[in-house]
N, C-alpha and C positions, 0 to 999 in steps of 0.2 A: 504493500500500500504506500509506503514512503517513497518507493521508486515512482509510483504514479504521480504523487505530489511533486517530486523532483522534476518530472517531465513537464508538468504544467507551469511551474513557477517562472522559469526563464522567459518564456514567450509573453506571459501575462505582465511580468515586471517591465519588459521592454515596451509593451503597449501602454502601461500606466505612465511611464516616464515621458512618453510622447504626447500626453494630454496638454494642450495649451493652457497657459496660466489663467487666461480669462475664463476658460471652461472650468478649471479647478475652483476658481473663486466663485463662480455661479453655483456649482454643485455644493460647495461648502456652505454657502449662504442658505441654500434650501435645506440642507441637513440641520443647520443650527436652528432655523425656524421650526422645523419638525421636532427637534430635540427638546426645545424649551418646555412644552407642556408635559413631555414624558418624564422630566426630572424635577418638575416644579415642586412636588411635595416631599422631596428627599433632601437630606442635609449633607451627608459625606459622600462626595463624588470624586472618583479617580479618573483622570484623563491622561493624555500622553502628548509629547511634543512631536509634531509631524516632522518627517525627514526632508521635506521640501517637495520635489517633483514626485508625482504619482501617489500622493496621499491627501486625504481630507485635511484642509487647513484647520488646525486646532487652536491657534491663538485667539480667534474670535470666540470660540467656545469657552476657553479658559477665562477670557475677559467677562463673558456673560455669567459664568459661575461665580466669580468674585462679586460682580455687580449685584447679584441676587442673594448674596450672603451665604453661599455654600462654603463648606470646608473642602478645600481642593487638595488632592493628593496626586503626585507625579511619580512615575517609576524610575528606578535606577537598576541597571544591569549589574549583576554580580554572580558569584558562584558559592557553593556551600563551603568550599575550602576557605575562601576569604571571609565569609560572613559568620562561619561557625554554626549555621543553621542546619537543621536535620536534613539528611540525605533521604529523599523520597523515591528515588529510582533504584530499581534492583540492578545489581551487578556492576555498580560503579562506586568509586570512593568520593567523587565530587561531580557536580553537574551545575549548569547555569540556573539561575533563578532571579526573580525580581524582588526588590524591596520597594515599598511605597512610602513616600515622604510627604508630610504635611507642609504645604507651602503657605506662607503667612500673608503674602500680598502679590498683586499682579506685577509690581515692580521687581520683586524677587524672581519671578518667573522670567520676566523680560531680560534679566541680566545673565541668564544661564548661557554657557558657552559649550560648543561641541567638545566632547571628551570621551575617553575610553576606547575600547576596541571598535565600537561601531560609530564613533564620532557623533553621538547623539547629545542633544541638549538635556542634561540630566541634573537632578539635585546633587548637592555636594555630599560627600561621604559623611555618614553619621556613625559614630562608634559608641556603644555597640550598635550593630546593624539592627534597625527596627524590625520587630516581628510584624506579621500581617495585621494591619489595622482592621477594625470591624467596619467595613465600608457598606454604604447603601447601594451604590451604583458604580460599576466600572465601565467606562467607555473604551471599547476594545478595537484596536487596529487589526488589519489582516491583509492578506494578498487576495483572497477570494472568499465569497460568501454564497450560500444558497438560500433562496427564499422558499424553497420547498419544505425545509425542516430546521432552518437556523444553523446549518453546519458552517464551520469556518475553517479556512486553511491559513496558517501563519507563515512565517519566514523559515521555519524548520528547526529552530533552536528549542522550542517548547516553553518559552518564557511564561506565556499567559496560562497555558494549561497547567503548568507547575504551580503558578500562583494561586489559581482556583483550587487546586488540590490542597495546597498548603493552607489556604483559608478554611477549607472544610475541616482539615486536620486540627486547626487552631480554635475555630469558633463553632464548629459543628453545623455550619450553614454557609451558603455562598451569597455574594451580593447579586443584584440584578445585573445581567450582562447585556450591554447594548453595543452591537457592532455598527461601526460607522463605515459605510461602503459607497464608493463612487459607482456610478452606473456600470463602468467598465469592469468592476470587480464582482459583479453578480453573474454567477454561472448557474445553469440548470441543476447541476449536481456537483457537489464537492466531496472528494474522497476523504473518509475519516477512519480513525482507528479507535480502539476501545478507550484510550486515555484522552481523546479529544472531547472538549466540552462544547456543546452547542450554545448558541446565543438565545437569550430570552426574547430579544427584539433586534431587528436590523432596520436601520434608517438609511435609505438609499439616496443617491445624489439627485434623484428626481423629486425629492421631498416626500416620498411615500414612507409610511411606517408599517412594519410587519411584525406582529406579535406571535410568539410561539408558546405562550403559557397563559 
């Protein structure tokens, strides 16, 4: 199954990077408008910093979250060797995972610079590495999504699936998972494995909202 995912990712990523900026801006605005009522009555919301080309613009979303008084959390890439957190995958001594960090202001977010292996705009290192917060909502990126069942395909490192598993392990429940998908990221079917978590909701670049719970 991972081979199938690996065959899909390169062509789709190339397509996504070719989306004109004006198109990205338009789709991102429609996603934000549709997202607002979906998160209105929640307090603790995790988002992510987009990588630029080929992803939903997230700074307007983060700005909206602060404007409406949400507690905003952003992810940082690490691994269990560095963080000292539990190894949740079988047959390995260390594996990648995410820590989520409470951001105190929009200005703090705007000052983040690309860093680390993936050159992402991430929160600064906190020691000890924070355990999974009890979030209400996680806004989830991906490479592909299916509107048939909420399936999601990420970049292949398993960061978000691990975080969801880790949250279940820590709190006994998972937050609401909302996938943010450009129209070009919607596929009729997305290959999944047993450890893959499906979205509770997908918001598409045409402004449509699709619930699966």
